[in-house]
VOPAGU-2260 file (C-alpha; in pm, 1 decimal, decimal comma):
REM VOPAGU-2260
SITE   aa  ch    i         X         Y         Z
SITE  MET   A    0   -2944,9    7200,2   -2533,0
SITE  PRO   A    1   -2849,4    7456,1   -2268,3
SITE  PRO   A    2   -2698,1    7783,8   -2388,5
SITE  ALA   A    3   -2325,7    7776,9   -2451,7
SITE  ASP   A    4   -2256,0    8037,9   -2182,5
SITE  VAL   A    5   -2420,7    7833,5   -1902,5
SITE  ASP   A    6   -2183,0    7620,0   -1685,1
SITE  ASP   A    7   -2363,2    7297,9   -1585,8
SITE  SER   A    8   -2064,2    7145,4   -1398,8
SITE  PRO   A    9   -2126,1    7051,4   -1031,0
SITE  PRO   A   10   -1996,2    7286,5    -760,4
SITE  PRO   A   11   -1662,4    7200,9    -590,6
SITE  LEU   A   12   -1676,6    6951,6    -305,6
SITE  GLY   A   13   -1502,7    7192,1     -65,2
SITE  ALA   A   14   -1770,5    7458,4    -114,0
SITE  MET   A   15   -2047,7    7200,3     -66,3
SITE  ALA   A   16   -1887,7    7072,1     255,9
SITE  ASP   A   17   -1854,4    7425,6     393,9
SITE  ALA   A   18   -2219,2    7497,2     319,0
SITE  GLN   A   19   -2334,7    7175,2     489,2
SITE  ARG   A   20   -2114,1    7253,3     789,9
SITE  LYS   A   21   -2267,5    7598,9     825,9
SITE  ARG   A   22   -2623,5    7461,8     804,9
SITE  THR   A   23   -2547,7    7194,2    1066,1
SITE  PHE   A   24   -2397,3    7450,1    1302,4
SITE  ALA   A   25   -2690,9    7688,5    1259,6
SITE  LEU   A   26   -2937,1    7407,6    1327,1
SITE  PHE   A   27   -2779,7    7231,0    1625,8
SITE  ALA   A   28   -2547,8    7491,2    1787,2
SITE  ASP   A   29   -2771,4    7785,2    1859,1
SITE  ALA   A   30   -2585,7    7981,0    2127,7
SITE  ALA   A   31   -2903,8    8139,2    2259,0
SITE  ALA   A   32   -3062,0    7799,2    2316,6
SITE  MET   A   33   -2758,4    7653,4    2502,4
SITE  PRO   A   34   -2777,5    7660,9    2883,9
SITE  PRO   A   35   -2517,0    7879,1    3061,7
SITE  PRO   A   36   -2213,5    7692,4    3205,2
SITE  ASP   A   37   -2253,1    7578,4    3562,1
SITE  ALA   A   38   -1978,6    7724,9    3784,5
SITE  LEU   A   39   -1994,9    7444,4    4037,9
SITE  SER   A   40   -1943,9    7168,7    3779,3
SITE  MET   A   41   -1667,7    7368,6    3611,1
SITE  ARG   A   42   -1484,9    7401,9    3939,8
SITE  ALA   A   43   -1522,4    7027,7    4006,6
SITE  ARG   A   44   -1377,9    6949,1    3665,0
SITE  ILE   A   45   -1078,7    7178,1    3716,7
SITE  GLU   A   46   -1007,5    7039,9    4063,2
SITE  TYR   A   47   -1028,7    6681,8    3937,4
SITE  LYS   A   48    -784,9    6757,9    3653,9
SITE  LEU   A   49    -541,1    6920,2    3892,3
SITE  ARG   A   50    -548,9    6623,3    4127,1
SITE  SER   A   51    -518,8    6359,1    3852,5
SITE  GLU   A   52    -267,7    6520,9    3616,3
SITE  TYR   A   53     -63,7    6758,0    3833,5
SITE  LYS   A   54     -55,8    6566,2    4160,0
SITE  LEU   A   55     324,4    6541,3    4181,9
SITE  VAL   A   56     403,0    6903,9    4086,7
SITE  ARG   A   57     136,5    7093,1    4278,6
SITE  HIS   A   58     391,4    7197,8    4539,5
SITE  MET   A   59     573,4    7406,0    4275,4
SITE  VAL   A   60     323,8    7697,5    4306,1
SITE  PRO   A   61     469,4    8051,5    4320,6
SITE  ALA   A   62     447,4    8233,7    4652,1
SITE  SER   A   63     210,7    8493,4    4503,8
SITE  SER   A   64     -40,4    8223,2    4419,6
SITE  ALA   A   65     -13,1    8070,4    4767,4
SITE  ALA   A   66    -111,0    8409,3    4922,2
SITE  GLN   A   67    -458,5    8399,8    4767,2
SITE  PRO   A   68    -751,8    8280,0    4977,8
SITE  ALA   A   69    -778,5    7902,7    5001,0
SITE  PRO   A   70   -1093,4    7715,7    4899,0
SITE  ALA   A   71   -1304,3    7512,3    5134,3
SITE  LYS   A   72   -1124,6    7196,0    5243,1
SITE  ALA   A   73   -1235,9    6897,8    5040,2
SITE  SER   A   74   -1263,0    6547,9    5168,6
SITE  SER   A   75    -965,0    6317,3    5105,6
SITE  GLY   A   76    -964,1    5989,4    4914,0
SITE  ALA   A   77   -1122,4    5889,4    4587,0
SITE  ASP   A   78   -1430,1    6112,7    4647,0
SITE  ALA   A   79   -1218,4    6432,8    4688,0
SITE  PRO   A   80   -1291,7    6570,3    4337,1
SITE  PHE   A   81   -1663,4    6544,3    4399,1
SITE  ALA   A   82   -1663,2    6691,1    4749,3
SITE  VAL   A   83   -1793,0    7022,0    4612,5
SITE  GLN   A   84   -2117,6    6853,1    4520,2
SITE  LYS   A   85   -2198,7    6776,1    4884,8
SITE  GLU   A   86   -2424,3    7010,1    5078,5
SITE  LYS   A   87   -2543,4    7179,6    4763,4
SITE  GLY   A   88   -2769,1    7412,9    4955,0
SITE  ALA   A   89   -2485,3    7546,6    5165,1
SITE  HIS   A   90   -2278,7    7624,0    4857,8
SITE  ALA   A   91   -2564,0    7773,3    4654,8
SITE  ALA   A   92   -2495,4    8121,7    4792,0
SITE  ALA   A   93   -2132,3    8107,7    4684,5
SITE  VAL   A   94   -2209,8    8021,7    4322,8
SITE  PRO   A   95   -2255,4    8383,1    4201,6
SITE  GLU   A   96   -1913,3    8475,1    4346,2
SITE  ALA   A   97   -1749,7    8174,8    4181,7
SITE  THR   A   98   -1888,8    8268,9    3840,5
SITE  ALA   A   99   -1663,1    8574,7    3835,6
SITE  ALA   A  100   -1347,7    8362,8    3890,4
SITE  THR   A  101   -1152,4    8256,5    3589,0
SITE  GLY   A  102    -994,5    7913,1    3527,1
SITE  ALA   A  103    -647,3    8042,2    3631,2
SITE  ASP   A  104    -789,8    8177,1    3959,9
SITE  MET   A  105    -953,8    7844,5    4032,9
SITE  GLY   A  106    -624,8    7663,6    3965,0
SITE  ALA   A  107    -441,2    7891,0    4205,3
SITE  LEU   A  108    -706,6    7838,9    4471,7
SITE  ALA   A  109    -689,1    7460,4    4433,2
SITE  LEU   A  110    -306,8    7463,7    4465,6
SITE  ALA   A  111    -286,5    7698,2    4764,0
SITE  ASN   A  112    -304,7    7439,0    5045,1
SITE  VAL   A  113     -84,1    7169,4    4886,1
SITE  PRO   A  114     214,2    7068,0    5107,7
SITE  THR   A  115     567,1    7083,9    4962,9
SITE  LEU   A  116     736,2    6752,5    4874,3
SITE  PRO   A  117    1115,1    6701,9    4857,1
SITE  GLN   A  118    1260,5    6672,5    4508,2
SITE  HIS   A  119    1384,0    6316,1    4564,8
SITE  GLU   A  120    1034,9    6207,9    4672,0
SITE  VAL   A  121     885,8    6360,6    4356,5
SITE  GLN   A  122    1142,7    6174,7    4144,3
SITE  ARG   A  123    1073,5    5849,2    4326,5
SITE  ARG   A  124     699,2    5875,2    4266,0
SITE  LEU   A  125     752,2    5964,8    3902,5
SITE  ASN   A  126     971,8    5661,3    3851,8
SITE  ALA   A  127     723,0    5436,9    4030,8
SITE  GLN   A  128     439,4    5555,6    3809,0
SITE  SER   A  129     635,9    5552,2    3486,8
SITE  GLN   A  130     599,8    5243,3    3273,8
SITE  TYR   A  131     942,4    5300,4    3129,5
SITE  PRO   A  132    1193,1    5418,0    3391,4
SITE  ARG   A  133    1448,5    5663,4    3269,9
SITE  PRO   A  134    1794,5    5505,4    3235,1
SITE  THR   A  135    2085,8    5598,4    3458,2
SITE  TRP   A  136    2366,8    5789,9    3295,9
SITE  HIS   A  137    2680,8    5583,2    3240,7
SITE  ALA   A  138    3017,3    5704,1    3120,0
SITE  PRO   A  139    3117,5    5578,9    2772,9
SITE  TRP   A  140    3373,7    5300,4    2750,1
SITE  THR   A  141    3698,2    5328,7    2555,4
SITE  LEU   A  142    3967,7    5089,0    2433,1
SITE  TYR   A  143    4301,2    5136,2    2610,5
SITE  ARG   A  144    4500,3    4818,3    2544,6
SITE  VAL   A  145    4528,7    4535,2    2289,1
SITE  VAL   A  146    4729,7    4219,8    2373,8
SITE  SER   A  147    4830,3    3940,2    2135,9
SITE  GLY   A  148    4955,3    3597,7    2232,6
SITE  HIS   A  149    4720,0    3328,3    2113,2
SITE  MET   A  150    4753,1    3161,4    1774,2
SITE  GLY   A  151    4376,5    3102,2    1732,7
SITE  TRP   A  152    4034,4    3244,5    1815,4
SITE  VAL   A  153    3999,3    3342,2    2181,4
SITE  ARG   A  154    3693,9    3144,6    2292,5
SITE  SER   A  155    3674,2    3171,8    2674,3
SITE  ILE   A  156    3787,4    3389,4    2962,1
SITE  ALA   A  157    3781,9    3372,3    3345,4
SITE  PHE   A  158    3910,4    3595,9    3626,3
SITE  ASP   A  159    4098,1    3516,8    3945,3
SITE  PRO   A  160    3875,2    3578,0    4251,8
SITE  ALA   A  161    4153,7    3793,7    4398,0
SITE  ASN   A  162    4148,7    4004,1    4078,0
SITE  GLU   A  163    4523,6    3967,7    4018,6
SITE  TRP   A  164    4525,2    3764,8    3697,8
SITE  PHE   A  165    4292,6    3617,4    3437,5
SITE  CYS   A  166    4305,9    3320,9    3200,8
SITE  THR   A  167    4195,4    3268,1    2841,5
SITE  GLY   A  168    4129,2    2963,1    2627,2
SITE  ALA   A  169    4159,7    2963,2    2252,0
SITE  ALA   A  170    4138,3    2760,1    1935,2
SITE  ASP   A  171    4513,6    2698,0    1953,6
SITE  ARG   A  172    4430,7    2436,2    2224,6
SITE  THR   A  173    4615,6    2628,9    2497,9
SITE  ILE   A  174    4517,0    2808,4    2819,5
SITE  LYS   A  175    4713,2    3124,7    2899,0
SITE  LEU   A  176    4733,9    3309,4    3228,5
SITE  TRP   A  177    4784,5    3687,6    3212,9
SITE  ASP   A  178    4868,0    3956,7    3465,5
SITE  LEU   A  179    4565,0    4180,6    3495,4
SITE  ALA   A  180    4750,2    4503,7    3575,0
SITE  SER   A  181    5014,8    4491,7    3300,1
SITE  GLY   A  182    4861,5    4251,1    3052,4
SITE  THR   A  183    5178,4    4040,4    3033,0
SITE  LEU   A  184    5176,5    3662,7    2984,2
SITE  LYS   A  185    5254,9    3462,3    3297,6
SITE  LEU   A  186    5190,3    3097,4    3207,2
SITE  THR   A  187    5073,2    2868,9    2925,5
SITE  LEU   A  188    4896,1    2538,3    2996,6
SITE  THR   A  189    4868,3    2265,9    2732,9
SITE  GLY   A  190    4661,4    1948,2    2747,5
SITE  HIS   A  191    4352,2    1991,2    2531,7
SITE  THR   A  192    4347,9    1849,2    2180,3
SITE  GLU   A  193    4076,8    2087,5    2050,1
SITE  GLN   A  194    3940,0    2438,5    2110,4
SITE  VAL   A  195    3903,9    2542,5    2474,8
SITE  THR   A  196    3543,7    2669,6    2498,0
SITE  GLY   A  197    3489,7    2705,7    2873,8
SITE  LEU   A  198    3691,9    2824,5    3175,4
SITE  ALA   A  199    3615,8    2875,9    3543,7
SITE  VAL   A  200    3832,1    2956,5    3847,0
SITE  SER   A  201    3731,0    2816,8    4185,4
SITE  PRO   A  202    3694,8    3078,1    4463,2
SITE  ARG   A  203    3754,9    2815,3    4737,0
SITE  SER   A  204    4054,1    2621,9    4606,2
SITE  PRO   A  205    4351,4    2674,7    4370,2
SITE  TYR   A  206    4171,2    2495,4    4089,2
SITE  LEU   A  207    4106,5    2596,4    3728,9
SITE  PHE   A  208    3842,7    2410,1    3527,5
SITE  SER   A  209    3842,5    2392,3    3149,5
SITE  ALA   A  210    3623,1    2233,5    2881,3
SITE  GLY   A  211    3681,3    2182,3    2512,4
SITE  ILE   A  212    3542,1    2047,7    2190,9
SITE  ASP   A  213    3754,9    1736,0    2247,7
SITE  LYS   A  214    3475,4    1614,3    2485,8
SITE  SER   A  215    3703,6    1659,6    2787,7
SITE  VAL   A  216    3652,2    1849,5    3112,6
SITE  LYS   A  217    3970,5    1901,7    3312,6
SITE  CYS   A  218    4061,9    2025,4    3660,4
SITE  TRP   A  219    4399,7    2201,8    3684,8
SITE  ASP   A  220    4593,7    2247,1    4009,4
SITE  LEU   A  221    4750,2    2590,3    3980,5
SITE  GLU   A  222    5005,8    2513,8    4249,7
SITE  TYR   A  223    5161,1    2243,4    4029,0
SITE  ASN   A  224    5026,7    2367,2    3691,0
SITE  LYS   A  225    4904,1    2025,6    3584,8
SITE  VAL   A  226    4578,7    1829,7    3540,1
SITE  ILE   A  227    4474,2    1643,1    3855,9
SITE  ARG   A  228    4121,0    1531,5    3753,1
SITE  SER   A  229    3930,7    1463,0    3432,7
SITE  TYR   A  230    3554,7    1429,7    3406,2
SITE  HIS   A  231    3444,6    1181,8    3140,5
SITE  GLY   A  232    3089,1    1138,8    3020,5
SITE  HIS   A  233    3010,3    1381,6    2740,4
SITE  LEU   A  234    2941,9    1216,0    2407,3
SITE  SER   A  235    3044,5    1518,1    2199,5
SITE  GLY   A  236    3207,2    1858,7    2229,1
SITE  VAL   A  237    3157,3    2064,8    2549,8
SITE  TYR   A  238    3055,2    2425,4    2482,3
SITE  SER   A  239    2964,6    2567,3    2825,4
SITE  LEU   A  240    3097,0    2538,6    3179,1
SITE  ALA   A  241    2992,7    2689,9    3511,9
SITE  LEU   A  242    3072,0    2646,9    3884,6
SITE  HIS   A  243    2816,4    2643,6    4162,3
SITE  PRO   A  244    2867,1    2957,3    4375,4
SITE  SER   A  245    2856,9    2773,6    4712,5
SITE  LEU   A  246    2877,1    2396,3    4652,3
SITE  GLU   A  247    3159,5    2181,9    4517,3
SITE  ILE   A  248    2965,3    2111,0    4199,5
SITE  LEU   A  249    3054,6    2166,1    3833,9
SITE  PHE   A  250    2810,5    2206,3    3546,0
SITE  THR   A  251    2892,9    2142,4    3179,2
SITE  GLY   A  252    2680,8    2146,9    2863,6
SITE  GLY   A  253    2758,5    2034,9    2513,0
SITE  ARG   A  254    2651,1    1901,1    2178,0
SITE  ASP   A  255    2495,2    1591,8    2332,3
SITE  SER   A  256    2200,5    1822,2    2426,6
SITE  CYS   A  257    2230,9    1771,2    2801,0
SITE  THR   A  258    2373,7    1941,9    3107,2
SITE  ARG   A  259    2589,9    1721,0    3328,1
SITE  VAL   A  260    2639,5    1782,8    3700,0
SITE  TRP   A  261    2975,0    1670,7    3845,8
SITE  ASP   A  262    3103,7    1626,7    4198,6
SITE  ILE   A  263    3434,7    1808,3    4187,5
SITE  ARG   A  264    3610,9    1594,3    4452,6
SITE  THR   A  265    3495,4    1243,4    4350,6
SITE  ARG   A  266    3456,9    1308,1    3975,4
SITE  ALA   A  267    3113,7    1136,9    3999,1
SITE  GLN   A  268    2838,6    1237,9    3760,9
SITE  VAL   A  269    2555,1    1348,4    3993,6
SITE  HIS   A  270    2286,6    1424,9    3735,1
SITE  VAL   A  271    2232,5    1425,3    3361,9
SITE  LEU   A  272    1983,4    1705,2    3296,0
SITE  SER   A  273    1830,8    1611,5    2963,1
SITE  GLY   A  274    1544,8    1781,3    2782,7
SITE  HIS   A  275    1703,9    2006,5    2523,2
SITE  SER   A  276    1700,2    1899,1    2159,7
SITE  ASN   A  277    2015,0    2081,8    2051,8
SITE  THR   A  278    2352,9    2202,5    2179,8
SITE  VAL   A  279    2361,4    2354,6    2528,2
SITE  VAL   A  280    2570,9    2665,8    2469,9
SITE  SER   A  281    2510,1    2875,5    2784,1
SITE  LEU   A  282    2478,5    2810,4    3157,9
SITE  ALA   A  283    2409,8    3031,5    3459,7
SITE  THR   A  284    2411,3    2935,3    3828,2
SITE  GLN   A  285    2298,8    3080,2    4161,0
SITE  LYS   A  286    2271,8    2970,0    4524,6
SITE  VAL   A  287    1890,8    2926,2    4540,2
SITE  ASP   A  288    1643,6    2750,2    4315,1
SITE  PRO   A  289    1660,4    2739,4    4025,1
SITE  GLN   A  290    2027,4    2676,9    4093,1
SITE  ILE   A  291    2106,0    2606,6    3726,6
SITE  ILE   A  292    1967,8    2770,9    3411,8
SITE  SER   A  293    2056,3    2641,3    3066,4
SITE  GLY   A  294    2017,9    2793,2    2721,2
SITE  SER   A  295    2029,4    2587,9    2402,7
SITE  GLN   A  296    2037,4    2620,8    2028,9
SITE  ASP   A  297    1683,6    2480,9    2027,6
SITE  SER   A  298    1578,0    2838,3    2135,8
SITE  GLN   A  299    1462,8    2717,0    2479,3
SITE  ILE   A  300    1565,9    2817,5    2831,8
SITE  LYS   A  301    1525,1    2561,4    3108,4
SITE  LEU   A  302    1520,0    2625,9    3481,2
SITE  TRP   A  303    1629,7    2317,9    3675,9
SITE  ASP   A  304    1554,7    2175,3    4018,7
SITE  LEU   A  305    1902,4    2060,1    4120,4
SITE  ALA   A  306    1790,6    1835,5    4406,8
SITE  ALA   A  307    1537,8    1641,8    4195,9
SITE  GLY   A  308    1728,2    1666,8    3868,9
SITE  LYS   A  309    1414,9    1780,3    3684,7
SITE  THR   A  310    1293,4    2081,2    3493,1
SITE  MET   A  311    1112,3    2347,9    3695,9
SITE  SER   A  312     998,0    2545,9    3393,7
SITE  THR   A  313    1077,8    2591,1    3024,5
SITE  LEU   A  314    1081,9    2934,0    2857,4
SITE  THR   A  315    1004,6    2948,3    2486,2
SITE  TYR   A  316    1006,1    3324,8    2420,1
SITE  HIS   A  317    1302,8    3314,2    2180,8
SITE  LYS   A  318    1296,8    3220,3    1814,1
SITE  LYS   A  319    1667,5    3156,7    1779,1
SITE  GLY   A  320    1927,6    2977,1    1985,1
SITE  VAL   A  321    2000,7    3122,7    2330,1
SITE  ARG   A  322    2373,6    3193,3    2313,7
SITE  ALA   A  323    2433,0    3380,5    2642,6
SITE  LEU   A  324    2280,1    3395,2    2991,6
SITE  GLN   A  325    2365,1    3647,8    3261,3
SITE  MET   A  326    2252,5    3653,7    3625,0
SITE  HIS   A  327    2212,8    3985,2    3809,2
SITE  PRO   A  328    2435,1    4004,6    4121,3
SITE  ARG   A  329    2162,8    4160,9    4340,5
SITE  GLU   A  330    1822,9    4130,6    4172,4
SITE  PHE   A  331    1646,8    3795,8    4140,4
SITE  CYS   A  332    1642,1    3801,1    3760,8
SITE  PHE   A  333    1852,8    3720,2    3457,1
SITE  SER   A  334    1895,8    3812,7    3091,5
SITE  ALA   A  335    1913,8    3592,7    2781,4
SITE  CYS   A  336    2067,8    3684,3    2444,8
SITE  SER   A  337    1979,3    3521,1    2115,1
SITE  ALA   A  338    1991,8    3615,5    1749,9
SITE  ASP   A  339    1635,0    3755,9    1765,5
SITE  ALA   A  340    1621,3    3947,9    2096,8
SITE  VAL   A  341    1778,6    4035,1    2430,2
SITE  LYS   A  342    1518,8    3962,3    2698,5
SITE  LYS   A  343    1504,1    3994,5    3075,7
SITE  TYR   A  344    1326,0    3744,4    3301,5
SITE  LYS   A  345    1223,9    3730,3    3664,0
SITE  LEU   A  346    1298,0    3434,6    3886,1
SITE  PRO   A  347    1210,8    3181,9    4027,9
SITE  HIS   A  348     953,0    3098,0    3760,4
SITE  GLY   A  349    1098,9    3285,4    3464,8
SITE  GLU   A  350     831,6    3552,7    3413,5
SITE  PHE   A  351     903,8    3771,3    3114,2
SITE  LEU   A  352     994,5    4129,5    3210,3
SITE  MET   A  353    1096,0    4318,8    2895,9
SITE  ASN   A  354    1292,5    4338,0    2575,5
SITE  MET   A  355    1619,3    4530,3    2596,4
SITE  GLY   A  356    1766,7    4767,7    2343,1
SITE  LEU   A  357    1456,6    4869,1    2142,2
SITE  THR   A  358    1427,3    5212,7    1983,0
SITE  ALA   A  359    1151,5    5467,1    2041,4
SITE  ASN   A  360     944,0    5342,2    1747,3
SITE  GLY   A  361     949,7    4984,4    1876,4
SITE  SER   A  362    1193,3    4854,8    1610,5
SITE  MET   A  363    1542,9    4717,5    1642,8
SITE  PRO   A  364    1823,8    4972,3    1620,9
SITE  LEU   A  365    2101,1    4976,9    1364,6
SITE  VAL   A  366    2388,9    4733,5    1396,3
SITE  SER   A  367    2698,4    4804,2    1190,5
SITE  GLY   A  368    2505,6    5058,7     985,1
SITE  THR   A  369    2232,6    4820,6     867,6
SITE  ALA   A  370    1888,7    4767,4    1017,4
SITE  VAL   A  371    1847,7    4418,2    1151,2
SITE  GLY   A  372    1470,2    4436,1    1126,2
SITE  SER   A  373    1196,5    4310,8    1353,1
SITE  ALA   A  374    1332,7    3956,2    1346,8
SITE  GLY   A  375    1682,5    4064,1    1451,8
SITE  SER   A  376    1836,5    4133,7    1791,7
SITE  PRO   A  377    1944,5    4482,3    1906,0
SITE  ALA   A  378    2276,1    4318,7    1999,9
SITE  GLY   A  379    2320,0    4127,7    1672,8
SITE  ILE   A  380    2417,2    3760,3    1700,4
SITE  ALA   A  381    2553,0    3786,9    2053,5
SITE  ASN   A  382    2818,8    3539,9    2169,2
SITE  PHE   A  383    2851,1    3656,4    2532,3
SITE  SER   A  384    2700,3    3891,2    2787,7
SITE  ALA   A  385    2852,2    4039,5    3104,2
SITE  LEU   A  386    2722,0    4261,5    3384,3
SITE  ASN   A  387    2897,6    4468,6    3650,4
SITE  ASP   A  388    2779,9    4611,5    3981,8
SITE  GLU   A  389    2692,9    4947,3    3821,2
SITE  ASP   A  390    2415,7    4779,9    3617,2
SITE  VAL   A  391    2606,2    4811,1    3288,8
SITE  MET   A  392    2546,7    4507,1    3068,6
SITE  VAL   A  393    2758,5    4442,7    2759,5
SITE  THR   A  394    2721,8    4196,8    2472,4
SITE  GLY   A  395    2963,8    4109,7    2194,4
SITE  ASN   A  396    2845,5    3984,1    1855,5
SITE  GLU   A  397    2966,5    3822,2    1537,8
SITE  GLU   A  398    3023,6    4160,1    1369,0
SITE  GLY   A  399    3279,3    4266,7    1629,4
SITE  ILE   A  400    3049,5    4521,7    1797,5
SITE  LEU   A  401    3020,7    4568,5    2171,8
SITE  CYS   A  402    2672,5    4685,2    2275,6
SITE  PHE   A  403    2636,4    4850,0    2619,0
SITE  PHE   A  404    2296,9    4848,5    2794,8
SITE  ASP   A  405    2153,6    5006,7    3107,3
SITE  TRP   A  406    2013,5    4708,4    3296,3
SITE  ARG   A  407    1720,9    4882,0    3465,2
SITE  SER   A  408    1565,0    5049,3    3161,7
SITE  GLY   A  409    1707,1    4829,6    2882,4
SITE  HIS   A  410    1842,3    5136,6    2704,4
SITE  ARG   A  411    2138,6    5070,9    2473,5
SITE  PHE   A  412    2359,6    5371,9    2529,5
SITE  GLN   A  413    2679,2    5283,3    2338,2
SITE  ASP   A  414    2821,3    5070,8    2056,1
SITE  ILE   A  415    3191,8    5011,6    2001,4
SITE  LYS   A  416    3354,6    4853,0    1696,7
SITE  SER   A  417    3728,1    4829,0    1753,2
SITE  PRO   A  418    3977,8    4811,1    1466,5
SITE  LEU   A  419    4108,8    4473,0    1365,9
SITE  GLN   A  420    4462,5    4356,8    1426,2
SITE  PRO   A  421    4678,7    4441,2    1123,8
SITE  GLY   A  422    4680,6    4151,9     881,0
SITE  SER   A  423    4342,9    4011,3     991,0
SITE  LEU   A  424    4045,5    3959,2     762,9
SITE  GLU   A  425    3714,6    4138,1     803,7
SITE  SER   A  426    3552,7    3802,0     872,3
SITE  GLU   A  427    3774,2    3769,8    1183,0
SITE  SER   A  428    3609,9    4058,3    1364,5
SITE  ALA   A  429    3377,2    3840,4    1574,0
SITE  ILE   A  430    3392,6    3870,2    1953,3
SITE  TYR   A  431    3353,3    3532,5    2127,9
SITE  CYS   A  432    3399,5    3600,4    2499,1
SITE  GLY   A  433    3423,3    3881,2    2752,0
SITE  LYS   A  434    3395,9    3954,1    3120,3
SITE  PHE   A  435    3428,0    4235,9    3372,3
SITE  ASP   A  436    3701,7    4213,3    3631,2
SITE  GLY   A  437    3630,7    4195,6    4005,1
SITE  THR   A  438    3589,9    4572,1    4038,4
SITE  GLY   A  439    3366,2    4610,4    3733,6
SITE  THR   A  440    3578,8    4894,3    3602,0
SITE  ARG   A  441    3767,2    4696,4    3335,3
SITE  LEU   A  442    3628,1    4485,4    3056,2
SITE  ILE   A  443    3836,5    4229,8    2866,2
SITE  VAL   A  444    3706,5    4061,7    2549,7
SITE  GLY   A  445    3852,5    3794,9    2324,2
SITE  ALA   A  446    3810,7    3812,4    1949,1
SITE  ALA   A  447    3856,2    3603,9    1636,6
SITE  ASP   A  448    4161,5    3808,0    1534,6
SITE  LYS   A  449    4348,7    3630,4    1820,6
SITE  THR   A  450    4369,6    3945,2    2037,2
SITE  LEU   A  451    4254,9    4048,9    2383,5
SITE  ARG   A  452    4104,2    4396,3    2410,1
SITE  PHE   A  453    4091,3    4596,7    2734,1
SITE  TYR   A  454    3822,6    4859,3    2790,6
SITE  LYS   A  455    3754,7    5107,8    3068,4
SITE  GLU   A  456    3522,5    5400,2    3132,5
SITE  ASP   A  457    3624,8    5739,7    2999,2
SITE  PRO   A  458    3738,3    5934,1    3311,7
SITE  THR   A  459    3682,0    6273,0    3142,5
SITE  ALA   A  460    3320,1    6206,3    3041,1
SITE  THR   A  461    3037,2    6391,6    3217,4
SITE  PRO   A  462    2661,5    6414,2    3158,8
SITE  SER   A  463    2717,6    6750,5    2990,1
SITE  THR   A  464    2982,4    6628,9    2746,9
SITE  HIS   A  465    2801,7    6303,0    2673,9
SITE  PRO   A  466    2429,2    6373,1    2731,8
SITE  LEU   A  467    2183,3    6091,4    2762,8
SITE  GLU   A  468    1966,5    6058,6    2453,9
SITE  TYR   A  469    1665,8    5848,9    2545,1
SITE  ARG   A  470    1308,0    5810,6    2429,6
SITE  PRO   A  471    1085,0    5542,2    2586,2
SITE  PRO   A  472    1039,7    5256,5    2336,7
SITE  ARG   A  473     713,0    5109,6    2224,2
SITE  ASP   A  474     622,0    4741,0    2249,8
SITE  ARG   A  475     901,3    4679,8    2498,7
SITE  THR   A  476     688,0    4417,9    2669,3
SITE  ARG   A  477     619,7    4228,5    2347,3
SITE  ARG   A  478     694,5    3870,8    2444,2
SITE  TYR   A  479     770,0    3717,2    2105,4
């Protein structure tokens, strides 16, 4: 046995690792055996780094640095960083002088001859090169008026093209016309026997179109305030309605899983666009192909060829029903909201562009104080979406929260949860419809507590009082 005073335990692992590291360094990193650094290659590396990483800010050199002697002019193009390697014999005499220059001196020499760029050109190039463009600052929106008048859930809303009044349809089976400036009730139309789920006002004639769960589609003459045409053909409730922007054509979609195309004047059914396997709950139209886009509870989006009455393409990026579609007024693209995501697509073929509203870590943000998780949408279960000319998109969900997005970057910059009408239940906080007025400065939404809420931008807000908090998200281009 070994003596009692002898410690036979193994040495600590940290001490053994340090000893091995020292032996390895002494064996393979002998400073005397290493060749001296080559000044020409060092200068080439520095110049390449300056051109690749600091290309857009090289004009921001102090005047003292610009007064130093400039280096020999290098060739332009992709071979510019390696121009110093050409004519090696001619540069050999300059190598001893270059060895005395430090890295900072070489950087100043490389930046001396760079032309100055305007600030707006620098910002434009930075945005073009950035994968995630920085969002535009938007003023926060505030509630300034609440109007009551309906006896049921407010399900649909439409604005007068002249921006003087707007109309709403509700579960009380009535259509009400309101003055936009004062919010006072002007007229009530009755005729539906079930909830009014779709409204549209014609920009070319004094007609108002309505659709309801009673399977009816009606055309109202606002000069006489009565129904002049009815469009029969749906086999079940009608949940979506849209007008063609330039033709006298009406589109409706419902629980019979098809989109029907109507001639407004003759009441003839032009097409029955079938292909969905569940309720068609959202429609969007434009002047050029695809002139009609439909979203369904079967989680599919279909782009239709109106002339042929056939599907141009089918988008299957969503996992839940597509409850809202929104066309951009200037760009050739649209957005789609479902219970799993808010996505943006490019037309005419529906190429996926990005997910909207993600946080910096790539997850979904908080909705009503609870994380909705990777399978949830940043807008919750959205019931509508609207977009104004300032590229502010808003969605309203089942929890009564309005989510505001910057269209270009997809950044969600504000959430609003308005208080319920006194006497309403918490379960009646859902927001079912909403739309911007003609100027885009006022937003009106209809809720399950039977009220209309008016919102506008805060006129006192500035970028200093409400700074933009933004970090580029990860996995924003994740398709599914």
